[in-house]
mmCIF file of the N, C-alpha and C atoms, coordinates in Angstrom:
data_MODEL
# 
_entry.id   MODEL 
# 
loop_
_atom_site.group_PDB 
_atom_site.id 
_atom_site.type_symbol 
_atom_site.label_atom_id 
_atom_site.label_alt_id 
_atom_site.label_comp_id 
_atom_site.label_asym_id 
_atom_site.label_entity_id 
_atom_site.label_seq_id 
_atom_site.pdbx_PDB_ins_code 
_atom_site.Cartn_x 
_atom_site.Cartn_y 
_atom_site.Cartn_z 
_atom_site.occupancy 
_atom_site.B_iso_or_equiv 
_atom_site.pdbx_formal_charge 
_atom_site.auth_seq_id 
_atom_site.auth_comp_id 
_atom_site.auth_asym_id 
_atom_site.auth_atom_id 
_atom_site.pdbx_PDB_model_num 
ATOM 1   N N  . MET A 1 1  ? -163.129 -22.040 42.920 1.00 0.00 ? 1  MET A N  1 
ATOM 2   C CA . MET A 1 1  ? -163.056 -21.300 44.151 1.00 0.00 ? 1  MET A CA 1 
ATOM 3   C C  . MET A 1 1  ? -164.134 -21.749 45.128 1.00 0.00 ? 1  MET A C  1 
ATOM 4   N N  . ALA A 1 2  ? -165.302 -22.075 44.626 1.00 0.00 ? 2  ALA A N  1 
ATOM 5   C CA . ALA A 1 2  ? -166.410 -22.485 45.490 1.00 0.00 ? 2  ALA A CA 1 
ATOM 6   C C  . ALA A 1 2  ? -166.097 -23.758 46.263 1.00 0.00 ? 2  ALA A C  1 
ATOM 7   N N  . GLU A 1 3  ? -165.217 -24.585 45.731 1.00 0.00 ? 3  GLU A N  1 
ATOM 8   C CA . GLU A 1 3  ? -164.861 -25.838 46.388 1.00 0.00 ? 3  GLU A CA 1 
ATOM 9   C C  . GLU A 1 3  ? -163.594 -25.732 47.235 1.00 0.00 ? 3  GLU A C  1 
ATOM 10  N N  . ALA A 1 4  ? -163.023 -24.555 47.338 1.00 0.00 ? 4  ALA A N  1 
ATOM 11  C CA . ALA A 1 4  ? -161.767 -24.377 48.078 1.00 0.00 ? 4  ALA A CA 1 
ATOM 12  C C  . ALA A 1 4  ? -161.973 -24.672 49.557 1.00 0.00 ? 4  ALA A C  1 
ATOM 13  N N  . ARG A 1 5  ? -161.080 -25.433 50.113 1.00 0.00 ? 5  ARG A N  1 
ATOM 14  C CA . ARG A 1 5  ? -161.090 -25.762 51.540 1.00 0.00 ? 5  ARG A CA 1 
ATOM 15  C C  . ARG A 1 5  ? -159.764 -25.292 52.110 1.00 0.00 ? 5  ARG A C  1 
ATOM 16  N N  . LEU A 1 6  ? -159.718 -24.057 52.561 1.00 0.00 ? 6  LEU A N  1 
ATOM 17  C CA . LEU A 1 6  ? -158.494 -23.465 53.064 1.00 0.00 ? 6  LEU A CA 1 
ATOM 18  C C  . LEU A 1 6  ? -158.540 -23.424 54.582 1.00 0.00 ? 6  LEU A C  1 
ATOM 19  N N  . GLU A 1 7  ? -157.569 -24.066 55.195 1.00 0.00 ? 7  GLU A N  1 
ATOM 20  C CA . GLU A 1 7  ? -157.447 -24.058 56.650 1.00 0.00 ? 7  GLU A CA 1 
ATOM 21  C C  . GLU A 1 7  ? -156.532 -22.901 57.058 1.00 0.00 ? 7  GLU A C  1 
ATOM 22  N N  . THR A 1 8  ? -156.694 -22.423 58.276 1.00 0.00 ? 8  THR A N  1 
ATOM 23  C CA . THR A 1 8  ? -155.810 -21.378 58.771 1.00 0.00 ? 8  THR A CA 1 
ATOM 24  C C  . THR A 1 8  ? -154.365 -21.850 58.648 1.00 0.00 ? 8  THR A C  1 
ATOM 25  N N  . GLY A 1 9  ? -153.537 -21.022 58.056 1.00 0.00 ? 9  GLY A N  1 
ATOM 26  C CA . GLY A 1 9  ? -152.129 -21.360 57.885 1.00 0.00 ? 9  GLY A CA 1 
ATOM 27  C C  . GLY A 1 9  ? -151.783 -21.944 56.538 1.00 0.00 ? 9  GLY A C  1 
ATOM 28  N N  . ASP A 1 10 ? -152.789 -22.314 55.733 1.00 0.00 ? 10 ASP A N  1 
ATOM 29  C CA . ASP A 1 10 ? -152.529 -22.842 54.394 1.00 0.00 ? 10 ASP A CA 1 
ATOM 30  C C  . ASP A 1 10 ? -152.042 -21.731 53.473 1.00 0.00 ? 10 ASP A C  1 
ATOM 31  N N  . ILE A 1 11 ? -151.252 -22.117 52.498 1.00 0.00 ? 11 ILE A N  1 
ATOM 32  C CA . ILE A 1 11 ? -150.808 -21.192 51.472 1.00 0.00 ? 11 ILE A CA 1 
ATOM 33  C C  . ILE A 1 11 ? -151.640 -21.451 50.226 1.00 0.00 ? 11 ILE A C  1 
ATOM 34  N N  . LEU A 1 12 ? -152.240 -20.409 49.695 1.00 0.00 ? 12 LEU A N  1 
ATOM 35  C CA . LEU A 1 12 ? -153.079 -20.502 48.510 1.00 0.00 ? 12 LEU A CA 1 
ATOM 36  C C  . LEU A 1 12 ? -152.179 -20.535 47.274 1.00 0.00 ? 12 LEU A C  1 
ATOM 37  N N  . VAL A 1 13 ? -152.256 -21.635 46.525 1.00 0.00 ? 13 VAL A N  1 
ATOM 38  C CA . VAL A 1 13 ? -151.491 -21.791 45.280 1.00 0.00 ? 13 VAL A CA 1 
ATOM 39  C C  . VAL A 1 13 ? -152.509 -21.930 44.161 1.00 0.00 ? 13 VAL A C  1 
ATOM 40  N N  . THR A 1 14 ? -152.486 -21.006 43.216 1.00 0.00 ? 14 THR A N  1 
ATOM 41  C CA . THR A 1 14 ? -153.513 -20.969 42.177 1.00 0.00 ? 14 THR A CA 1 
ATOM 42  C C  . THR A 1 14 ? -152.969 -20.350 40.895 1.00 0.00 ? 14 THR A C  1 
ATOM 43  N N  . ALA A 1 15 ? -153.701 -20.530 39.825 1.00 0.00 ? 15 ALA A N  1 
ATOM 44  C CA . ALA A 1 15 ? -153.296 -19.920 38.562 1.00 0.00 ? 15 ALA A CA 1 
ATOM 45  C C  . ALA A 1 15 ? -153.431 -18.395 38.650 1.00 0.00 ? 15 ALA A C  1 
ATOM 46  N N  . TYR A 1 16 ? -154.518 -17.918 39.249 1.00 0.00 ? 16 TYR A N  1 
ATOM 47  C CA . TYR A 1 16 ? -154.771 -16.479 39.371 1.00 0.00 ? 16 TYR A CA 1 
ATOM 48  C C  . TYR A 1 16 ? -155.845 -16.269 40.433 1.00 0.00 ? 16 TYR A C  1 
ATOM 49  N N  . THR A 1 17 ? -156.067 -15.033 40.824 1.00 0.00 ? 17 THR A N  1 
ATOM 50  C CA . THR A 1 17 ? -157.184 -14.704 41.710 1.00 0.00 ? 17 THR A CA 1 
ATOM 51  C C  . THR A 1 17 ? -157.985 -13.564 41.089 1.00 0.00 ? 17 THR A C  1 
ATOM 52  N N  . ASP A 1 18 ? -159.194 -13.392 41.576 1.00 0.00 ? 18 ASP A N  1 
ATOM 53  C CA . ASP A 1 18 ? -160.020 -12.241 41.215 1.00 0.00 ? 18 ASP A CA 1 
ATOM 54  C C  . ASP A 1 18 ? -160.779 -11.840 42.478 1.00 0.00 ? 18 ASP A C  1 
ATOM 55  N N  . PRO A 1 19 ? -161.547 -10.768 42.447 1.00 0.00 ? 19 PRO A N  1 
ATOM 56  C CA . PRO A 1 19 ? -162.208 -10.293 43.674 1.00 0.00 ? 19 PRO A CA 1 
ATOM 57  C C  . PRO A 1 19 ? -163.047 -11.327 44.409 1.00 0.00 ? 19 PRO A C  1 
ATOM 58  N N  . SER A 1 20 ? -163.606 -12.306 43.720 1.00 0.00 ? 20 SER A N  1 
ATOM 59  C CA . SER A 1 20 ? -164.421 -13.312 44.409 1.00 0.00 ? 20 SER A CA 1 
ATOM 60  C C  . SER A 1 20 ? -163.584 -14.201 45.330 1.00 0.00 ? 20 SER A C  1 
ATOM 61  N N  . TRP A 1 21 ? -162.274 -14.197 45.176 1.00 0.00 ? 21 TRP A N  1 
ATOM 62  C CA . TRP A 1 21 ? -161.379 -15.008 46.000 1.00 0.00 ? 21 TRP A CA 1 
ATOM 63  C C  . TRP A 1 21 ? -161.021 -14.333 47.323 1.00 0.00 ? 21 TRP A C  1 
ATOM 64  N N  . THR A 1 22 ? -161.327 -13.061 47.466 1.00 0.00 ? 22 THR A N  1 
ATOM 65  C CA . THR A 1 22 ? -160.870 -12.296 48.628 1.00 0.00 ? 22 THR A CA 1 
ATOM 66  C C  . THR A 1 22 ? -161.184 -12.953 49.975 1.00 0.00 ? 22 THR A C  1 
ATOM 67  N N  . PRO A 1 23 ? -162.339 -13.586 50.192 1.00 0.00 ? 23 PRO A N  1 
ATOM 68  C CA . PRO A 1 23 ? -162.588 -14.229 51.493 1.00 0.00 ? 23 PRO A CA 1 
ATOM 69  C C  . PRO A 1 23 ? -161.557 -15.309 51.855 1.00 0.00 ? 23 PRO A C  1 
ATOM 70  N N  . LEU A 1 24 ? -160.935 -15.926 50.875 1.00 0.00 ? 24 LEU A N  1 
ATOM 71  C CA . LEU A 1 24 ? -159.934 -16.959 51.156 1.00 0.00 ? 24 LEU A CA 1 
ATOM 72  C C  . LEU A 1 24 ? -158.666 -16.386 51.777 1.00 0.00 ? 24 LEU A C  1 
ATOM 73  N N  . PHE A 1 25 ? -158.401 -15.122 51.553 1.00 0.00 ? 25 PHE A N  1 
ATOM 74  C CA . PHE A 1 25 ? -157.179 -14.508 52.075 1.00 0.00 ? 25 PHE A CA 1 
ATOM 75  C C  . PHE A 1 25 ? -157.195 -14.396 53.593 1.00 0.00 ? 25 PHE A C  1 
ATOM 76  N N  . VAL A 1 26 ? -158.368 -14.421 54.197 1.00 0.00 ? 26 VAL A N  1 
ATOM 77  C CA . VAL A 1 26 ? -158.476 -14.306 55.653 1.00 0.00 ? 26 VAL A CA 1 
ATOM 78  C C  . VAL A 1 26 ? -157.763 -15.466 56.342 1.00 0.00 ? 26 VAL A C  1 
ATOM 79  N N  . ALA A 1 27 ? -157.923 -16.680 55.821 1.00 0.00 ? 27 ALA A N  1 
ATOM 80  C CA . ALA A 1 27 ? -157.309 -17.858 56.438 1.00 0.00 ? 27 ALA A CA 1 
ATOM 81  C C  . ALA A 1 27 ? -155.916 -18.150 55.898 1.00 0.00 ? 27 ALA A C  1 
ATOM 82  N N  . ALA A 1 28 ? -155.566 -17.592 54.758 1.00 0.00 ? 28 ALA A N  1 
ATOM 83  C CA . ALA A 1 28 ? -154.301 -17.934 54.102 1.00 0.00 ? 28 ALA A CA 1 
ATOM 84  C C  . ALA A 1 28 ? -153.087 -17.383 54.847 1.00 0.00 ? 28 ALA A C  1 
ATOM 85  N N  . ALA A 1 29 ? -151.997 -18.134 54.753 1.00 0.00 ? 29 ALA A N  1 
ATOM 86  C CA . ALA A 1 29 ? -150.726 -17.687 55.314 1.00 0.00 ? 29 ALA A CA 1 
ATOM 87  C C  . ALA A 1 29 ? -149.817 -17.119 54.234 1.00 0.00 ? 29 ALA A C  1 
ATOM 88  N N  . GLY A 1 30 ? -150.207 -17.282 52.976 1.00 0.00 ? 30 GLY A N  1 
ATOM 89  C CA . GLY A 1 30 ? -149.415 -16.771 51.868 1.00 0.00 ? 30 GLY A CA 1 
ATOM 90  C C  . GLY A 1 30 ? -150.109 -17.066 50.556 1.00 0.00 ? 30 GLY A C  1 
ATOM 91  N N  . LEU A 1 31 ? -149.523 -16.565 49.468 1.00 0.00 ? 31 LEU A N  1 
ATOM 92  C CA . LEU A 1 31 ? -150.107 -16.707 48.150 1.00 0.00 ? 31 LEU A CA 1 
ATOM 93  C C  . LEU A 1 31 ? -149.034 -16.973 47.110 1.00 0.00 ? 31 LEU A C  1 
ATOM 94  N N  . VAL A 1 32 ? -149.325 -17.918 46.215 1.00 0.00 ? 32 VAL A N  1 
ATOM 95  C CA . VAL A 1 32 ? -148.482 -18.184 45.044 1.00 0.00 ? 32 VAL A CA 1 
ATOM 96  C C  . VAL A 1 32 ? -149.418 -18.256 43.854 1.00 0.00 ? 32 VAL A C  1 
ATOM 97  N N  . THR A 1 33 ? -149.146 -17.459 42.808 1.00 0.00 ? 33 THR A N  1 
ATOM 98  C CA . THR A 1 33 ? -149.961 -17.513 41.601 1.00 0.00 ? 33 THR A CA 1 
ATOM 99  C C  . THR A 1 33 ? -149.083 -17.711 40.371 1.00 0.00 ? 33 THR A C  1 
ATOM 100 N N  . GLU A 1 34 ? -149.677 -18.304 39.345 1.00 0.00 ? 34 GLU A N  1 
ATOM 101 C CA . GLU A 1 34 ? -148.966 -18.500 38.085 1.00 0.00 ? 34 GLU A CA 1 
ATOM 102 C C  . GLU A 1 34 ? -148.965 -17.229 37.244 1.00 0.00 ? 34 GLU A C  1 
ATOM 103 N N  . VAL A 1 35 ? -150.018 -16.445 37.371 1.00 0.00 ? 35 VAL A N  1 
ATOM 104 C CA . VAL A 1 35 ? -150.182 -15.227 36.585 1.00 0.00 ? 35 VAL A CA 1 
ATOM 105 C C  . VAL A 1 35 ? -150.133 -14.048 37.532 1.00 0.00 ? 35 VAL A C  1 
ATOM 106 N N  . GLY A 1 36 ? -149.579 -12.948 37.081 1.00 0.00 ? 36 GLY A N  1 
ATOM 107 C CA . GLY A 1 36 ? -149.677 -11.754 37.905 1.00 0.00 ? 36 GLY A CA 1 
ATOM 108 C C  . GLY A 1 36 ? -148.458 -10.871 37.862 1.00 0.00 ? 36 GLY A C  1 
ATOM 109 N N  . GLY A 1 37 ? -148.620 -9.758  38.525 1.00 0.00 ? 37 GLY A N  1 
ATOM 110 C CA . GLY A 1 37 ? -147.583 -8.752  38.669 1.00 0.00 ? 37 GLY A CA 1 
ATOM 111 C C  . GLY A 1 37 ? -147.867 -7.963  39.929 1.00 0.00 ? 37 GLY A C  1 
ATOM 112 N N  . LEU A 1 38 ? -147.105 -6.916  40.150 1.00 0.00 ? 38 LEU A N  1 
ATOM 113 C CA . LEU A 1 38 ? -147.231 -6.145  41.379 1.00 0.00 ? 38 LEU A CA 1 
ATOM 114 C C  . LEU A 1 38 ? -148.605 -5.511  41.584 1.00 0.00 ? 38 LEU A C  1 
ATOM 115 N N  . MET A 1 39 ? -149.307 -5.235  40.498 1.00 0.00 ? 39 MET A N  1 
ATOM 116 C CA . MET A 1 39 ? -150.601 -4.566  40.618 1.00 0.00 ? 39 MET A CA 1 
ATOM 117 C C  . MET A 1 39 ? -151.786 -5.484  40.323 1.00 0.00 ? 39 MET A C  1 
ATOM 118 N N  . THR A 1 40 ? -151.582 -6.782  40.241 1.00 0.00 ? 40 THR A N  1 
ATOM 119 C CA . THR A 1 40 ? -152.698 -7.693  40.016 1.00 0.00 ? 40 THR A CA 1 
ATOM 120 C C  . THR A 1 40 ? -153.450 -7.922  41.321 1.00 0.00 ? 40 THR A C  1 
ATOM 121 N N  . HIS A 1 41 ? -154.667 -8.432  41.200 1.00 0.00 ? 41 HIS A N  1 
ATOM 122 C CA . HIS A 1 41 ? -155.540 -8.599  42.362 1.00 0.00 ? 41 HIS A CA 1 
ATOM 123 C C  . HIS A 1 41 ? -154.857 -9.336  43.510 1.00 0.00 ? 41 HIS A C  1 
ATOM 124 N N  . GLY A 1 42 ? -154.289 -10.493 43.245 1.00 0.00 ? 42 GLY A N  1 
ATOM 125 C CA . GLY A 1 42 ? -153.684 -11.288 44.311 1.00 0.00 ? 42 GLY A CA 1 
ATOM 126 C C  . GLY A 1 42 ? -152.576 -10.558 45.036 1.00 0.00 ? 42 GLY A C  1 
ATOM 127 N N  . ALA A 1 43 ? -151.712 -9.909  44.298 1.00 0.00 ? 43 ALA A N  1 
ATOM 128 C CA . ALA A 1 43 ? -150.592 -9.190  44.912 1.00 0.00 ? 43 ALA A CA 1 
ATOM 129 C C  . ALA A 1 43 ? -151.086 -8.023  45.770 1.00 0.00 ? 43 ALA A C  1 
ATOM 130 N N  . VAL A 1 44 ? -152.056 -7.287  45.273 1.00 0.00 ? 44 VAL A N  1 
ATOM 131 C CA . VAL A 1 44 ? -152.579 -6.133  46.012 1.00 0.00 ? 44 VAL A CA 1 
ATOM 132 C C  . VAL A 1 44 ? -153.273 -6.578  47.298 1.00 0.00 ? 44 VAL A C  1 
ATOM 133 N N  . VAL A 1 45 ? -154.134 -7.583  47.202 1.00 0.00 ? 45 VAL A N  1 
ATOM 134 C CA . VAL A 1 45 ? -154.864 -8.042  48.390 1.00 0.00 ? 45 VAL A CA 1 
ATOM 135 C C  . VAL A 1 45 ? -153.900 -8.679  49.397 1.00 0.00 ? 45 VAL A C  1 
ATOM 136 N N  . ALA A 1 46 ? -152.923 -9.432  48.916 1.00 0.00 ? 46 ALA A N  1 
ATOM 137 C CA . ALA A 1 46 ? -151.929 -10.015 49.826 1.00 0.00 ? 46 ALA A CA 1 
ATOM 138 C C  . ALA A 1 46 ? -151.204 -8.912  50.605 1.00 0.00 ? 46 ALA A C  1 
ATOM 139 N N  . ARG A 1 47 ? -150.826 -7.836  49.935 1.00 0.00 ? 47 ARG A N  1 
ATOM 140 C CA . ARG A 1 47 ? -150.182 -6.719  50.639 1.00 0.00 ? 47 ARG A CA 1 
ATOM 141 C C  . ARG A 1 47 ? -151.116 -6.126  51.682 1.00 0.00 ? 47 ARG A C  1 
ATOM 142 N N  . GLU A 1 48 ? -152.387 -5.954  51.328 1.00 0.00 ? 48 GLU A N  1 
ATOM 143 C CA . GLU A 1 48 ? -153.365 -5.390  52.275 1.00 0.00 ? 48 GLU A CA 1 
ATOM 144 C C  . GLU A 1 48 ? -153.516 -6.260  53.515 1.00 0.00 ? 48 GLU A C  1 
ATOM 145 N N  . TYR A 1 49 ? -153.433 -7.580  53.335 1.00 0.00 ? 49 TYR A N  1 
ATOM 146 C CA . TYR A 1 49 ? -153.557 -8.512  54.465 1.00 0.00 ? 49 TYR A CA 1 
ATOM 147 C C  . TYR A 1 49 ? -152.215 -8.816  55.133 1.00 0.00 ? 49 TYR A C  1 
ATOM 148 N N  . GLY A 1 50 ? -151.145 -8.280  54.610 1.00 0.00 ? 50 GLY A N  1 
ATOM 149 C CA . GLY A 1 50 ? -149.821 -8.529  55.184 1.00 0.00 ? 50 GLY A CA 1 
ATOM 150 C C  . GLY A 1 50 ? -149.310 -9.937  54.923 1.00 0.00 ? 50 GLY A C  1 
ATOM 151 N N  . LEU A 1 51 ? -149.744 -10.541 53.812 1.00 0.00 ? 51 LEU A N  1 
ATOM 152 C CA . LEU A 1 51 ? -149.344 -11.914 53.483 1.00 0.00 ? 51 LEU A CA 1 
ATOM 153 C C  . LEU A 1 51 ? -148.156 -11.935 52.530 1.00 0.00 ? 51 LEU A C  1 
ATOM 154 N N  . PRO A 1 52 ? -147.235 -12.867 52.722 1.00 0.00 ? 52 PRO A N  1 
ATOM 155 C CA . PRO A 1 52 ? -146.184 -13.020 51.722 1.00 0.00 ? 52 PRO A CA 1 
ATOM 156 C C  . PRO A 1 52 ? -146.790 -13.577 50.444 1.00 0.00 ? 52 PRO A C  1 
ATOM 157 N N  . ALA A 1 53 ? -146.345 -13.063 49.307 1.00 0.00 ? 53 ALA A N  1 
ATOM 158 C CA . ALA A 1 53 ? -146.882 -13.511 48.023 1.00 0.00 ? 53 ALA A CA 1 
ATOM 159 C C  . ALA A 1 53 ? -145.785 -13.526 46.977 1.00 0.00 ? 53 ALA A C  1 
ATOM 160 N N  . VAL A 1 54 ? -145.856 -14.522 46.117 1.00 0.00 ? 54 VAL A N  1 
ATOM 161 C CA . VAL A 1 54 ? -144.992 -14.585 44.943 1.00 0.00 ? 54 VAL A CA 1 
ATOM 162 C C  . VAL A 1 54 ? -145.919 -14.847 43.765 1.00 0.00 ? 54 VAL A C  1 
ATOM 163 N N  . VAL A 1 55 ? -145.864 -13.970 42.761 1.00 0.00 ? 55 VAL A N  1 
ATOM 164 C CA . VAL A 1 55 ? -146.717 -14.086 41.586 1.00 0.00 ? 55 VAL A CA 1 
ATOM 165 C C  . VAL A 1 55 ? -145.869 -14.389 40.357 1.00 0.00 ? 55 VAL A C  1 
ATOM 166 N N  . ALA A 1 56 ? -146.532 -14.842 39.302 1.00 0.00 ? 56 ALA A N  1 
ATOM 167 C CA . ALA A 1 56 ? -145.874 -15.180 38.030 1.00 0.00 ? 56 ALA A CA 1 
ATOM 168 C C  . ALA A 1 56 ? -144.922 -16.366 38.194 1.00 0.00 ? 56 ALA A C  1 
ATOM 169 N N  . VAL A 1 57 ? -145.355 -17.375 38.950 1.00 0.00 ? 57 VAL A N  1 
ATOM 170 C CA . VAL A 1 57 ? -144.572 -18.598 39.143 1.00 0.00 ? 57 VAL A CA 1 
ATOM 171 C C  . VAL A 1 57 ? -145.029 -19.605 38.089 1.00 0.00 ? 57 VAL A C  1 
ATOM 172 N N  . ASP A 1 58 ? -144.207 -19.820 37.094 1.00 0.00 ? 58 ASP A N  1 
ATOM 173 C CA . ASP A 1 58 ? -144.544 -20.712 35.984 1.00 0.00 ? 58 ASP A CA 1 
ATOM 174 C C  . ASP A 1 58 ? -144.860 -22.120 36.486 1.00 0.00 ? 58 ASP A C  1 
ATOM 175 N N  . ARG A 1 59 ? -146.029 -22.654 36.118 1.00 0.00 ? 59 ARG A N  1 
ATOM 176 C CA . ARG A 1 59 ? -146.491 -24.007 36.434 1.00 0.00 ? 59 ARG A CA 1 
ATOM 177 C C  . ARG A 1 59 ? -146.617 -24.290 37.932 1.00 0.00 ? 59 ARG A C  1 
ATOM 178 N N  . ALA A 1 60 ? -146.868 -23.284 38.728 1.00 0.00 ? 60 ALA A N  1 
ATOM 179 C CA . ALA A 1 60 ? -146.962 -23.467 40.187 1.00 0.00 ? 60 ALA A CA 1 
ATOM 180 C C  . ALA A 1 60 ? -147.988 -24.518 40.572 1.00 0.00 ? 60 ALA A C  1 
ATOM 181 N N  . THR A 1 61 ? -149.152 -24.510 39.917 1.00 0.00 ? 61 THR A N  1 
ATOM 182 C CA . THR A 1 61 ? -150.206 -25.457 40.295 1.00 0.00 ? 61 THR A CA 1 
ATOM 183 C C  . THR A 1 61 ? -149.867 -26.883 39.883 1.00 0.00 ? 61 THR A C  1 
ATOM 184 N N  . ARG A 1 62 ? -148.918 -27.052 38.996 1.00 0.00 ? 62 ARG A N  1 
ATOM 185 C CA . ARG A 1 62 ? -148.479 -28.400 38.609 1.00 0.00 ? 62 ARG A CA 1 
ATOM 186 C C  . ARG A 1 62 ? -147.291 -28.868 39.439 1.00 0.00 ? 62 ARG A C  1 
ATOM 187 N N  . LEU A 1 63 ? -146.453 -27.940 39.848 1.00 0.00 ? 63 LEU A N  1 
ATOM 188 C CA . LEU A 1 63 ? -145.234 -28.296 40.574 1.00 0.00 ? 63 LEU A CA 1 
ATOM 189 C C  . LEU A 1 63 ? -145.432 -28.411 42.078 1.00 0.00 ? 63 LEU A C  1 
ATOM 190 N N  . ILE A 1 64 ? -146.421 -27.707 42.615 1.00 0.00 ? 64 ILE A N  1 
ATOM 191 C CA . ILE A 1 64 ? -146.680 -27.734 44.063 1.00 0.00 ? 64 ILE A CA 1 
ATOM 192 C C  . ILE A 1 64 ? -147.922 -28.580 44.299 1.00 0.00 ? 64 ILE A C  1 
ATOM 193 N N  . ARG A 1 65 ? -147.743 -29.680 45.031 1.00 0.00 ? 65 ARG A N  1 
ATOM 194 C CA . ARG A 1 65 ? -148.845 -30.608 45.302 1.00 0.00 ? 65 ARG A CA 1 
ATOM 195 C C  . ARG A 1 65 ? -149.701 -30.119 46.469 1.00 0.00 ? 65 ARG A C  1 
ATOM 196 N N  . ASP A 1 66 ? -150.965 -30.478 46.468 1.00 0.00 ? 66 ASP A N  1 
ATOM 197 C CA . ASP A 1 66 ? -151.853 -30.166 47.575 1.00 0.00 ? 66 ASP A CA 1 
ATOM 198 C C  . ASP A 1 66 ? -151.301 -30.813 48.837 1.00 0.00 ? 66 ASP A C  1 
ATOM 199 N N  . GLY A 1 67 ? -151.170 -30.055 49.891 1.00 0.00 ? 67 GLY A N  1 
ATOM 200 C CA . GLY A 1 67 ? -150.652 -30.563 51.149 1.00 0.00 ? 67 GLY A CA 1 
ATOM 201 C C  . GLY A 1 67 ? -149.145 -30.499 51.281 1.00 0.00 ? 67 GLY A C  1 
ATOM 202 N N  . GLN A 1 68 ? -148.452 -30.177 50.198 1.00 0.00 ? 68 GLN A N  1 
ATOM 203 C CA . GLN A 1 68 ? -146.992 -30.090 50.249 1.00 0.00 ? 68 GLN A CA 1 
ATOM 204 C C  . GLN A 1 68 ? -146.583 -28.873 51.081 1.00 0.00 ? 68 GLN A C  1 
ATOM 205 N N  . ARG A 1 69 ? -145.535 -29.033 51.846 1.00 0.00 ? 69 ARG A N  1 
ATOM 206 C CA . ARG A 1 69 ? -145.022 -27.929 52.656 1.00 0.00 ? 69 ARG A CA 1 
ATOM 207 C C  . ARG A 1 69 ? -144.125 -27.044 51.792 1.00 0.00 ? 69 ARG A C  1 
ATOM 208 N N  . ILE A 1 70 ? -144.414 -25.748 51.809 1.00 0.00 ? 70 ILE A N  1 
ATOM 209 C CA . ILE A 1 70 ? -143.602 -24.783 51.079 1.00 0.00 ? 70 ILE A CA 1 
ATOM 210 C C  . ILE A 1 70 ? -143.380 -23.555 51.947 1.00 0.00 ? 70 ILE A C  1 
ATOM 211 N N  . ARG A 1 71 ? -142.405 -22.758 51.572 1.00 0.00 ? 71 ARG A N  1 
ATOM 212 C CA . ARG A 1 71 ? -142.160 -21.471 52.235 1.00 0.00 ? 71 ARG A CA 1 
ATOM 213 C C  . ARG A 1 71 ? -142.184 -20.405 51.146 1.00 0.00 ? 71 ARG A C  1 
ATOM 214 N N  . VAL A 1 72 ? -142.951 -19.348 51.371 1.00 0.00 ? 72 VAL A N  1 
ATOM 215 C CA . VAL A 1 72 ? -143.081 -18.258 50.406 1.00 0.00 ? 72 VAL A CA 1 
ATOM 216 C C  . VAL A 1 72 ? -142.176 -17.114 50.854 1.00 0.00 ? 72 VAL A C  1 
ATOM 217 N N  . HIS A 1 73 ? -141.181 -16.820 50.049 1.00 0.00 ? 73 HIS A N  1 
ATOM 218 C CA . HIS A 1 73 ? -140.256 -15.721 50.318 1.00 0.00 ? 73 HIS A CA 1 
ATOM 219 C C  . HIS A 1 73 ? -140.717 -14.513 49.494 1.00 0.00 ? 73 HIS A C  1 
ATOM 220 N N  . GLY A 1 74 ? -141.733 -13.818 49.997 1.00 0.00 ? 74 GLY A N  1 
ATOM 221 C CA . GLY A 1 74 ? -142.352 -12.736 49.257 1.00 0.00 ? 74 GLY A CA 1 
ATOM 222 C C  . GLY A 1 74 ? -141.411 -11.591 48.950 1.00 0.00 ? 74 GLY A C  1 
ATOM 223 N N  . SER A 1 75 ? -140.579 -11.218 49.899 1.00 0.00 ? 75 SER A N  1 
ATOM 224 C CA . SER A 1 75 ? -139.655 -10.100 49.676 1.00 0.00 ? 75 SER A CA 1 
ATOM 225 C C  . SER A 1 75 ? -138.594 -10.411 48.627 1.00 0.00 ? 75 SER A C  1 
ATOM 226 N N  . ASP A 1 76 ? -138.207 -11.678 48.555 1.00 0.00 ? 76 ASP A N  1 
ATOM 227 C CA . ASP A 1 76 ? -137.163 -12.080 47.606 1.00 0.00 ? 76 ASP A CA 1 
ATOM 228 C C  . ASP A 1 76 ? -137.728 -12.665 46.320 1.00 0.00 ? 76 ASP A C  1 
ATOM 229 N N  . GLY A 1 77 ? -139.035 -12.965 46.289 1.00 0.00 ? 77 GLY A N  1 
ATOM 230 C CA . GLY A 1 77 ? -139.689 -13.400 45.074 1.00 0.00 ? 77 GLY A CA 1 
ATOM 231 C C  . GLY A 1 77 ? -139.475 -14.846 44.672 1.00 0.00 ? 77 GLY A C  1 
ATOM 232 N N  . TYR A 1 78 ? -139.385 -15.744 45.660 1.00 0.00 ? 78 TYR A N  1 
ATOM 233 C CA . TYR A 1 78 ? -139.273 -17.161 45.300 1.00 0.00 ? 78 TYR A CA 1 
ATOM 234 C C  . TYR A 1 78 ? -140.004 -18.035 46.308 1.00 0.00 ? 78 TYR A C  1 
ATOM 235 N N  . VAL A 1 79 ? -140.268 -19.256 45.883 1.00 0.00 ? 79 VAL A N  1 
ATOM 236 C CA . VAL A 1 79 ? -140.966 -20.257 46.699 1.00 0.00 ? 79 VAL A CA 1 
ATOM 237 C C  . VAL A 1 79 ? -140.008 -21.400 46.952 1.00 0.00 ? 79 VAL A C  1 
ATOM 238 N N  . GLU A 1 80 ? -139.916 -21.818 48.201 1.00 0.00 ? 80 GLU A N  1 
ATOM 239 C CA . GLU A 1 80 ? -139.044 -22.928 48.586 1.00 0.00 ? 80 GLU A CA 1 
ATOM 240 C C  . GLU A 1 80 ? -139.887 -24.168 48.863 1.00 0.00 ? 80 GLU A C  1 
ATOM 241 N N  . LEU A 1 81 ? -139.580 -25.267 48.188 1.00 0.00 ? 81 LEU A N  1 
ATOM 242 C CA . LEU A 1 81 ? -140.252 -26.541 48.441 1.00 0.00 ? 81 LEU A CA 1 
ATOM 243 C C  . LEU A 1 81 ? -139.572 -27.207 49.618 1.00 0.00 ? 81 LEU A C  1 
ATOM 244 N N  . LEU A 1 82 ? -140.341 -27.534 50.659 1.00 0.00 ? 82 LEU A N  1 
ATOM 245 C CA . LEU A 1 82 ? -139.761 -28.090 51.891 1.00 0.00 ? 82 LEU A CA 1 
ATOM 246 C C  . LEU A 1 82 ? -139.829 -29.605 51.954 1.00 0.00 ? 82 LEU A C  1 
ATOM 247 N N  . ASP A 1 83 ? -140.732 -30.222 51.230 1.00 0.00 ? 83 ASP A N  1 
ATOM 248 C CA . ASP A 1 83 ? -140.777 -31.695 51.187 1.00 0.00 ? 83 ASP A CA 1 
ATOM 249 C C  . ASP A 1 83 ? -141.311 -32.188 49.886 1.00 0.00 ? 83 ASP A C  1 
# 
């Protein structure tokens, strides 16, 4: 987390989040995590910030490359790979 370089509009793709990650949500446009549920840290904070989020995405950090364009469909619970 200390090395994270999140630009405004980036989508945070990670294995999980915890309270120390909260400052990253300010610049994020969305969240994808490998671990989680409706009441996990990432999902709760994303709702508070009004960010689309999809949690429990198996192998997200392996399947989504850094810089790859994606769309997070938070209401429907899926991630779309755009390129």
